[in-house]
C-alpha positions as CSV (number, residue, x, y, z in Angstrom):
1,X,-6.4,31.1,-8.6
2,X,-3.8,29.5,-11.1
3,X,-1.1,28.9,-8.5
4,X,-3.9,26.9,-6.8
5,X,-4.6,24.8,-9.6
6,X,-0.7,24.4,-10.1
7,X,-0.4,23.1,-6.7
8,X,-2.9,20.3,-7.2
9,X,-1.4,19.3,-10.7
10,X,2.2,19.2,-8.9
11,X,1.0,17.4,-6.4
12,X,-0.9,15.1,-8.4
13,X,2.6,14.7,-10.5
14,X,4.4,13.8,-7.0
15,X,1.9,11.2,-5.9
16,X,1.5,9.6,-9.2
17,X,5.2,9.2,-9.8
18,X,5.6,7.6,-6.2
19,X,2.9,5.2,-7.0
20,X,5.0,4.1,-10.3
21,X,8.2,3.8,-7.9
22,X,6.2,1.8,-5.5
23,X,5.1,-0.4,-8.4
24,X,8.7,-0.4,-9.6
25,X,9.8,-1.5,-6.0
26,X,6.7,-4.7,-5.9
27,X,8.2,-6.0,-9.5
28,X,11.7,-6.3,-7.7
29,X,10.4,-8.7,-5.2
30,X,9.0,-11.1,-8.0
31,X,11.1,-13.7,-8.4
32,X,12.9,-14.3,-12.2
33,X,15.2,-16.7,-13.2
34,X,18.1,-15.7,-10.9
35,X,18.8,-15.0,-7.1
36,X,18.1,-11.4,-5.8
37,X,18.2,-10.1,-2.3
38,X,15.1,-7.7,-3.3
39,X,13.1,-11.1,-3.8
40,X,12.7,-11.0,0.4
41,X,12.1,-7.3,0.5
42,X,8.3,-8.0,1.0
43,X,8.6,-10.6,3.6
44,X,7.7,-9.7,7.2
45,X,8.7,-11.7,10.2
46,X,6.8,-12.5,13.7
47,X,9.8,-11.5,15.5
48,X,9.0,-11.3,19.4
49,X,5.6,-10.8,18.3
50,X,6.3,-7.8,16.2
51,X,6.2,-7.7,12.3
52,X,9.3,-6.9,11.2
53,X,10.7,-6.6,7.6
54,X,13.3,-9.7,6.8
55,X,15.7,-6.9,5.8
56,X,15.8,-5.6,9.6
57,X,16.7,-9.2,11.0
58,X,19.2,-10.6,8.5
59,X,21.9,-9.8,6.1
60,X,20.7,-11.2,2.6
61,X,23.3,-12.1,0.2
62,X,23.2,-13.9,-3.5
63,X,26.4,-15.5,-3.3
64,X,25.6,-17.5,-6.8
65,X,23.3,-16.7,-9.2
66,X,20.8,-19.7,-7.9
67,X,21.2,-19.0,-4.2
68,X,20.6,-16.7,-1.5
69,X,21.6,-16.9,1.9
70,X,20.3,-15.1,4.9
71,X,22.4,-14.2,8.1
72,X,20.1,-13.6,11.0
73,X,21.8,-11.4,13.4
74,X,19.8,-12.9,16.2
75,X,19.9,-16.9,15.6
76,X,17.1,-17.4,17.8
77,X,14.7,-15.9,15.0
78,X,16.0,-18.9,12.5
79,X,12.4,-20.8,13.0
80,X,10.9,-17.7,12.4
81,X,12.5,-16.3,9.5
82,X,12.0,-19.8,8.1
83,X,8.1,-19.9,9.0
84,X,7.9,-16.5,7.1
85,X,9.3,-17.5,4.0
86,X,7.2,-21.0,3.7
87,X,4.0,-18.7,4.1
88,X,5.0,-16.2,1.5
89,X,4.3,-16.6,-1.9
90,X,7.8,-16.7,-3.3
91,X,7.4,-20.6,-3.6
92,X,11.1,-21.2,-2.2
93,X,12.2,-23.4,0.6
94,X,14.7,-22.8,3.2
95,X,17.0,-25.0,4.9
96,X,19.4,-24.0,7.5
97,X,22.3,-25.2,9.6
98,X,21.9,-23.3,12.8
99,X,23.6,-19.9,11.9
100,X,22.7,-19.6,7.8
101,X,19.4,-20.4,6.0
102,X,20.0,-21.2,2.1
103,X,17.7,-20.5,-0.3
104,X,18.0,-22.5,-3.6
105,X,16.3,-20.9,-6.6
106,X,15.1,-23.8,-9.0
107,X,14.6,-23.0,-12.7
108,X,11.1,-21.8,-13.1
109,X,8.8,-24.2,-14.7
110,X,6.4,-23.0,-17.7
111,X,3.4,-23.0,-15.3
112,X,5.6,-21.1,-12.5
113,X,6.6,-18.7,-15.0
114,X,2.8,-18.0,-16.0
115,X,2.0,-17.7,-12.5
116,X,4.5,-15.2,-11.9
117,X,3.4,-13.2,-15.1
118,X,0.0,-13.1,-13.5
119,X,1.3,-11.6,-10.3
120,X,3.0,-9.0,-12.1
121,X,0.1,-8.0,-14.1
122,X,-2.0,-7.8,-10.6
123,X,0.7,-5.6,-9.3
124,X,0.4,-3.2,-12.1
125,X,-3.2,-3.0,-12.0
126,X,-3.0,-2.1,-8.4
127,X,-0.6,0.9,-9.6
128,X,-2.6,1.7,-12.3
129,X,-6.0,1.9,-9.8
130,X,-3.7,4.0,-7.2
131,X,-2.8,6.6,-10.0
132,X,-6.4,6.8,-11.2
133,X,-7.4,7.1,-7.6
134,X,-5.3,10.1,-7.4
135,X,-6.5,11.9,-10.7
136,X,-10.4,11.3,-9.2
137,X,-9.1,13.1,-5.9
138,X,-7.8,15.9,-7.8
139,X,-10.6,15.9,-10.8
140,X,-12.8,16.2,-7.4
141,X,-11.1,18.9,-5.7
142,X,-10.5,21.0,-9.2
143,X,-14.9,20.8,-9.4
144,X,-15.1,22.0,-5.6
145,X,-13.0,24.7,-6.8
146,X,-14.9,25.7,-9.7
147,X,-18.5,25.3,-7.6
148,X,-17.0,27.5,-4.9
149,X,-16.5,30.3,-7.6
150,X,-12.5,30.0,-6.7
151,X,-11.8,29.2,-10.6
152,X,-13.6,29.7,-14.1
153,X,-15.0,27.1,-16.1
154,X,-11.7,27.5,-18.5
155,X,-9.2,27.0,-15.7
156,X,-11.2,24.0,-14.2
157,X,-10.9,22.3,-17.9
158,X,-7.5,23.3,-19.0
159,X,-6.5,21.6,-15.5
160,X,-8.2,18.5,-16.3
161,X,-6.7,18.2,-19.6
162,X,-3.3,18.8,-18.0
163,X,-4.2,16.3,-15.1
164,X,-5.1,13.5,-18.0
165,X,-2.0,13.9,-19.8
166,X,0.0,13.4,-16.4
167,X,-2.2,10.3,-15.8
168,X,-2.0,8.8,-19.2
169,X,1.9,9.2,-19.0
170,X,2.4,7.6,-16.0
171,X,0.2,4.6,-16.8
172,X,2.2,4.1,-19.9
173,X,5.2,4.3,-17.9
174,X,3.6,1.3,-15.7
175,X,2.7,-0.5,-18.7
176,X,6.3,-0.3,-20.3
177,X,7.8,-1.3,-16.8
178,X,4.8,-4.5,-16.9
179,X,6.5,-5.5,-20.0
180,X,9.9,-5.3,-19.3
181,X,9.4,-7.6,-16.1
182,X,7.3,-9.8,-18.0
183,X,9.9,-10.4,-20.8
184,X,12.5,-11.0,-17.8
185,X,10.1,-13.6,-16.4
186,X,9.3,-15.5,-19.7
187,X,12.8,-15.4,-20.6
188,X,14.4,-19.0,-20.3
């Protein structure tokens, strides 16, 4: 029975780690004062009726600290790429010369910085909720095992304490990522 509990805890650890990594990836797509191709990671383009990630349709580069360039593989997709960027929440206006789309990254205003901090706090909260949901699911499984007589109260209690420790570590990791990202956004 102990190995079954260990498997549940290990599964919870892996899933919580994936939640933290997912949140870290989301943070990368929130813009700070400098250009980064990761800003465009969440942008989905309607490409011939299919929602496709922008990075699959074009080469994205940052030739200067305040400029992103997007070189579509298919020139006919320029209009739909521009539309997707305009409809996204990154707040950038594209311009193109028929071959290349340029995104100038302006200095962030104080108001825009505050909006971005709210966005990253929301992303962090979604990450925390995902971690808590994993904890809830595993707690449920542990209780079912106890009720089915597959494990004793002591084992269940020990597993719940261990699960709570893992949860606390992952939530703290998320909070640290959030602090770092907020500092990055507010840095002038």
